[in-house]
C-alpha angles and dihedrals in degrees: 000000000000129000110190103310093335117097124209126196098215133249112076092358090065086063090047089055092048093050092048088054089053092052094048092045106027094171095063129081133223117208124198118241133177109296097006145336134317111220131191085229115094114287090238110047110213117214112259134190122271109233127201118220128178090217107042117197090340091139092070119102121259091248093053090049090053090047090051091047093053090049093048092058086069094048125092108247117251103195095161091057111031117053128176091259096050121115122181117208113197113204134205117252111274092020120146105257094175097086134049123250121262091251089060094056094042089059098042130019117218112231146139123232091233091060095053100047098076096045085052100041102059097045087046090059084069088064091043091055089049091054092042090059090054093050097040094048092060090062098033092058090058094046093046095058097045115108091207098040109033096076088213139103092223099059095121097089124180121231091260095048090049090048089053092052094046097041096033092100088050091057090046091050090054088053092047092053089051090050090050093055099073098023106043098087091044095049098038126221097280097049091045090055091049089053091049092051090051091051090049089051096048093040093051093048095045092047095046093050098036110146092199145010095270095055089044091055091045089051089050091052093048090051088047094056086053088054092052092050095043094048087052099043102038097062089042094053094043094048095047095047102039125094109254093238092065102023092109093048092051097045090047089051088060087063087051087055089054090054090046087052091052090051091047090052091050090048094050088045093053092050096047099036092097097044122098107254089009091153090067091059092045091057097034093054089077094066100077091047090051089052091053088050091051095050092046095050089047089058095048123088122245119266108280090217090053091051089052090048091056090048093052090046088059095244092138146342110320096221093051093053091044091054091049089049093051091049091047093051093046089051093048091049095043092244129137115269115270096018118163097242093056091045092052092046093050090047090053094048090047092052093051091046092050089049090053092049092045090067089061115026096194123086088240131235134263087266094055090100088070092058134084119320090000091058090050091051092049092051089054099041097034092047091052094052090044094054089042089066102035099050094085109266094143093047094050094050090044090061094041095096095050092044092053092044089053089055092054098249109155091207089068091071087070112060091197092056092048089052091052092048092051091044092053091050089049089052092051094050093044088054090055089052092049091052095049106033094090091039104044097023135232099281098054091050093046095046094046094043098045089046087056091049089053092050094046095050092052087047090054092049090050090051092055092045109038112349100062091128091061105065091166087067089059092047092051091047090050092053091042090054096047092045095047093047092052094053095045128018091019102067103001096061094057090042092056092044091054096049107031102069122089112251096246092058099025096106094049094038093055092044087057090048090050090050091049090051097050093038093053087044090056090046094052090044091053095041099044098077098049090041090051091053095042100044108022123222098291096054096040088056090049091052093049089045090057091050091047090052088053090050090052089055089048091053094045097051105027112027113086129206115256102174114140095002122123117233090256091051091051090054096049103034102037108025100038 
């Protein structure tokens, strides 16, 4: 006799099969007849698939579990057949056994690594170009002010003029995040990233060929607008197109690309620092990378979730958008167009999206992000990117050279080498976060990392107050800070921002988070110099340590775990 894909020889095992049927379908009855049992199941049991589920039969009520347990005490054990992860799925006669059930695909997306690399790579280039600007500007600001090396007649820049050049991309990023707020849902993730790459391209070319200071600053602003739009669109596109099992890994890898960009900027700067007009090459080097990003994004499909969002919003025919979404998902997963798995996943996403919109029939206003589940998401995401900026990263890196010099490291005499050393360490620690984020989860990395930040800041304060004779304490605290930041606030903040917002407000919510990030960055940049003069290093590290302690409490009490959940599950299980 066969039950599903399990074969029984008869005798006592027939009773085992019958009892298993009663456990799987408690509401049915089995009546004895001559020579055996009559079951409500089909008289000829067709073989079915054996499916594996990390939570077998947990949907049964407790009373049914107890009943099954009491029955199992009378059953012979079958350890070689039934495992803790085994789920048997009886099918009606004539059912289609060739495709998995919806619940299987909702739990785990079917994908190949080769199919997810390209949809990740080109959006991640937006992060690399952001990091490249940070690294290249450190060398370009030196080259630009050199009478021998600038190659200009306007090299003698004032502090305000130099500040505008250095911070021009930051102001542009603020403008870009403001532009993204009302336009992101209209443009879509893909077109937003194409626009960002075009702004990167134009900004890099204008900056590299600037004939005077005004054009240089305009080029920096254009490039910065590209940063604001890319840092909004890239996590959105990656989050909405990634399989849920590796979403955390891929979005954290985007942070790794930012660090790689910083290192690339340092490298190009160190090569071109002795060339006349080297700053032009440093800024212009971003243009070909931006062109690759633009061509790659042009070839990628739109986000399937964005297409469904437009359908539910009534921006076009539902069936047309649904068909486009199915084709986009199939292309992203490397499947044939119109395959059953993509169709089922699109149907499930559409159902959850319609349910979300059914609660509020209107399209919502620009202020909808400050209401209900969206407000809760903004508190979580906005809080993380705010604490990311105000827990002292600029101040720690500012004192890095003097700390290493006090410990006797010869590399500290060369600021460029110190930057490369710290950049390599950041890269290493970010790699650890990338490898562990979908294994350990978001909360453990955040709590452990922010705890390390708190300890390192108080150690630095103690060094400048009472432990000045122990420079190795400062070096250890510096490395602890950098490492802890790169496994917590560095990658996890943007990961949480990209996945925590409901789909209907995700575009606007992330634009507000990006605005919060760059706004707080600008605030810290402006406030650091006067605070440094007013408080001194010991007290400024105490201040940042207290803020970091507050951020640790915020993470512990407010930030949820999203590991392994689909974006729709995050919306229904955490935000509602």
